[in-house]
N, C-alpha and C positions, 0 to 999 in steps of 0.2 A: 317622475317626470324628468326628461333629460334635457341639457342645455340648448339644444336646438329647439326644441318646443318651447322652452322659455323665452327664447330669443324671438321667436315667431310670434307668441303671444304677446311679447312686449311691442313690436312692430305694429301688430294688429290694434293693441290698445292705443298707442299714439296716434295711429291712422283715425281711428274712431274718436279720440279725444281732438285731433284737428277739425274733424267734421263737426263735432259738437261745437268747438268754438266758433266756426263759421256760423252755425245756426244761432248761437247766441248772440253774436254780433248782429246779425240780421233782425232777430226780434228785440233786442234792447239798444240796438244803435251802438255808435262809437264811443266808448268812454275808456277811462283809465284801466279798467277791470277787464273788459272784453278785448282790448288791444293787447293787454298784458297775457291773457290767457290764448290768444291766438299766435301771438309772436313765440311763446314758448312752446306750444304743440307744434306749430310749423318747423321751428328749429328741431324739436325732438324728432319729428317725422323725417327731416332732411337728414338729420345724423344717423338715424336707424336704418333709413333706404340707402343712404351712401354705403354704410358699412356692410349691409347686406348684399349689395352688388359687389363691394370689393371681396367679401368673404366668399360668395359664390363664384365669382370670377376664378378663384384659385383652383376651383375643380371642374367647372363647366361653363356654358355661355348664359348669363343671366339676361332674360329678355331677348334672346337670340343674338346679343351684340358679339360679334367675333374679334374685335379689335382688343387685343391685349387681355384675352380672357382664355379660360382653360389653362391656367398656368402649369399645373402640375402635368396633366396629359401632354401638352406641346413639348414640355421640357423633361419628359421622362427618362430619356438617355442622360441627360445632363444631371439629372437629380441621382439616378443610380450610380454614374461614373463619379459624382461627387461624394456620395455618401461610401462608397467602395474605397476611395482614395483617402478619406478622413479616417475610416476604420484601418486601412493597411498602414498609411504613413503617419498618423497623428495619433490615434486613440491605441492602437496596437501595433507600433513602430517597432521594427526589429531591436532598435538600441534600447527602447523602453522595456521591452520583453527580457532582453539580456541582462539589464540593469536590475531588473526585479529578480529574475532567476540567481544573480550573483549575490543578491543580498539574502537570500533564504538559507538558513544554517540547518542543513540537512542533517549533519551530525547529530546536533544537539535534539532535533525533533525526534530523531530515530531512536536515541538513547531513552529520552523522555516517554516516547510511545512503548518501548519495550518494558519500561518500567510500571506504566500505568495500564498497559494492556497485554499484560504476560499472557493471560488464559487465551485471549483473542488470538495473539500472534502464534502461540504454540498449537491453537487449533488449525489456524492457516496453514502452518507448515505441515502439520498432519494430513491436512486435506489436499495439499499439494503433492504429498508422498503418496497417498492414496491414488491421486490421479495419475502420476507418473506409472506406478506399477499397474494400475488397471488398465492403462494405454499399452503398456507392454504386453500383458497378457500371458496366461500360463503357457499356451501352445507356442507363442513366439519366444518367450524365454527359454522354453525346453529345446525348441529348435536351434536357438542361438548357442546354448552350451554344447548340443551334439556337433554343431558345425565347429565351435572352438575346439572342441576334443579332438575332431577329425583333423584339423588343419594345425593344431599346436601341441595339444596335451600328448596324442599319441607319438609323435614326433619328437617330443621334448626328451633330452638327455638328462634324466632325473638327478642321476649321480654328480654329473658336472655341475648342474645348476645348484644343487645342495652344498656341493663342496666348495664351489666358487663363492656363493653368497655367504655361507655360514663361516668360512674363512675369512673373508674380508670384514665381516661384521665381528667376528671374535677378535680378530687381530687389531682392531681400532678400539673395541670397547670390553676388552677382556676383564679388566679389573671391575668395572661397572656390572657385567654379566655375572662375575663370580659373586660379588657383593649381593646383587640382587637374588641369586639362588640361595646364598647362605641367609639372607633374611627371611626368604619363604621358609627354610628349614625351621628356623628359631621362631617364628610365628607359628609354625604348625606344631612343634613341641609345646609351646606356651598355650595352645589351644586345648579345650576340652576334647577334641576329637583326636588330637595328638596324644594326649595322656593316655585315653581309654586305648589307643592303638598300641603303646608300648606296655600298657597293663595286660593286655591280651597276649601278646608275645612271650611275656615273663610267666604268665598264669599257664601258657601251652607247655613251655620248657618244664616248669615245675611238675605239672602233670605227667610229662613223660619221664622225668627224672625219679619220681616217687611213686609211680603206679606199678613198678615191677614187683615180682614175687619177693625177691630176697630184699629189696628196699622197704616193703612193708614189714617183714619179719624184722629186719633191723630195728625200725622204728618203735616196733612193738616191745622188742626186749629192752629198748631205752624208756620206754613209757611215754612215749611221744607220738603225736599224728603228724600228718604231712603239713597241717597248717602252722604247726609249732616249728618247723625248720626254716620255713621261709615266710616273712612278712611281705607280701606283693604290694601293698599300699606303699611302705616305706622303701622298698627296692626301685619301685616305679618313680617315686619322686626323686631318689637319689640319681637314678639313671638320667632323668630328664634334666635335672640340675648340671649333671657332669657333661651331657652331651651339649646343653646350650652353651656352657663354658668352653668346650672345645670348638664349638662353631664360631663363637665369637673370636677365639684365638685365630681361627681361619682368616678373618678380615685384615690380618696384619700382613702386609705385602711380602716382608721377610720370612714368613712362616713357612717351614720346609714342607708341610703337607700342603699348603696352599700351592707352592711350587710345583709339587707333585702332581696335585690335581690340574694345575694350568697345563702341565706337559703331557698329561694323559688325554686330557680334551683336545689338544692339538694333535697329538698322535691319532686320536680316533677320527678327527676331521679328515687328517692326511691320508689315513687308510679305510676312508669310507667306500672306496671303489670295490673292496670285496663284498659289499653289501649289495651290489647293483642288482643282483635278481631277485632279492626280497624287497627292495626299494619299488622296482618295476611291477612287482605282483602287487603291492600295496596300492600304487598309483592307478593300475588297471582295475582293481577292486573298487577304489573310491569312485571312479567315473564310469563304471558299468551302468547299463541301461535302468536296471532296477533302482539303484541308488540315486540316480539323478531324478527319476520321477517321484520317488518317495520325497527327496529333498525339494522339488517343485510343489508338491502336495502340501508340504510343511509351511512353505514360504507363503502360499495363497490361502492357507487356512485363516478363518476370521475368527478374531478374539476381541475380547472387550477390555479396553485401557483405561486409566485414569489420567486425564489431563488437566492438572490444576483443578482437581476435585469435580472434574466433569468426566461422566463416563462416556466415551466414544468406541466406536466399532472400527477395527481396522484389520488388515492382512498381517501377518507376521513380517513379510518383505518390506511392506509400508511402514512398519515399526522400526525395522532396522535403519531403513533410509532415514526416517523421522530424526532418530538419534543421531545420525550422521549430520543431517542439515542443521538441527538444532544446535548441536556442538559447534559446527562451523559459523553458525549465526552469532551465538553469544562469544565466541572467540573473537569474531570480527569486532562486535561492540565494544569489547574489552581493549582492543588495539585501537587507540585513538589515531595512530600513524596510519594504519590500514583504511580506517573509517574516513578519514580525511582525504586519502589517496582516491577512494571510491567516489566521495563526494564531488572531488575535482573532475573526475573522469565523466560522471554522469553528467556535471553541468556543462563541460566541454562537448559532451555528445548532443545534449540539448540545444546548446548554442549553435553547434555545427547544423543541426536540423533545421533550426530557425532561419539561419541563413541561407540555407539550400532550398527552403520550402516556404518561406515568408510569403511570397506571392500567393499562396494557396488561400490565405485569409481573404485578401481582396477579390480573388476568384470566387469563393465561397458565397460572400456577400452579393456580388454581381451576379452570380447564377441564381441565387436565392431570389433577388429582387426583379430579375429577368424574367421569372416566372409569373410575375405579377402582371395582369392586363391593366388597362387605364382604370377599371372600375375597381379592381382589387387595390391597385396603388392609391387611389383616392381614398379607399376605405381605410387602408393601413396608417396613412398619414392622418386622417379624421380620428381615427381610433387613438393616436398619440397625442394630437394636439387640438382635436376638435373642440373640446370643452372650453378651451381657452381662446378660440377663435370665436365660438359662440358668444361668449362674455364680451368680446368686443363690440359685437352687435348690440349686446344690452347696454354697454358702456357708451355706445354712439348715441343713443337715444337719450340716456340719463345727462350725459355731457352736454349734447346738443340742447336739450332743454334748459340747462343752468346756463348755458352761453346766451342763448336765446334771451332768458330773463335779463342777464346783464345788459346785453345790447340794447334791450328794450328800456331799461333804467336809464343808460346813457342817453339813447334818443330822446326820451320823454323828458329828462330833467336837464340835459345839457345841451344836446344837439339842437332840438327844436326852439328852446327859449333863448338860447345865446348865439350858438353857431350860425343858425339858418339867418336871423336878422343881420348879424355882422356881415355874411356873404352879400346879402341883398343890398346893404347899403354900399359895399364897394362896387357891385356892378349895377 
């Protein structure tokens, strides 16, 4: 049972109670109890009826009375405008929104989210990568590469580009480049693959030197085999050790071999023009139709990858893009300065948007409420505060009956026995 029905039953109950008190007074005459009952029920009826009239007047015309009734329908525009202004200028004012945005610690939240939701974030990055790649599509990417080839690559002076670029890079980073190359050589010699490579070379040389007819006769005369002449394992170990030692010496800037290597690289870069034909052939081979189509097919081939212990399907191109975006994302997270700059820029952008579009909040509220006709607006308000308003009706009857009881006591025990005789004596 809703509160409206409860209020109606309460008013019906006090109405019946009032009629019952009249009947009691008629059959049993006037006495303390019958008068008290009638006074209480009369006050309860008056209170309930008055509150019923007042609450009903908010929405419609109670008993057809038009004076100061239908408060909501008659003031519909004022109500809508007041609600819109309240939401726009008070509840969600531009200054309050800007203040709340300014208090948000975006950097801390993003960093915390990245730690607690790593799998989710990387999954979303992969999803974005797949979306970008699928939006581009195989045909569009192929067409773009063909257009790029016709417009730029075919017209590109490969030799000049390589010469200028490599020359500038090597000139500014020559020591770092040489050290990097030397370290690669050392790492290779220290690896199992490098050792096996040296072993195979020495074995091949040994085979070539000991497999001849006269070599075999000579070894036979000495009573030895080809394995007795050369211990390949020992020779490989010695060669690797000496090679690494020499490579480490090359890392010294005043090493003569390093200087010669440096000059040889510079000379090679300076004289790269003589390889123009070969470089052009290589360029044209790389960008020929069949190679581009094979590349596109590989980029759009679907594969299964493990993202934070969760298997996901993705194209190869999306995986490349995913790795780039992931690296950028985590690099930004580790750089507090960049992260704070992004936060400041985002906040400024949002605040600027709020300043320019804040009126939309009031307009949205206004437009939404304007869609309500009188009945819908009444129902909307009644849905929000209707229960409290119906309780007012119930309280009217209850409070009225209590006040009626107090008034009866005052009239019966004070007014009639003391005040009325006093007034009569005066007049």
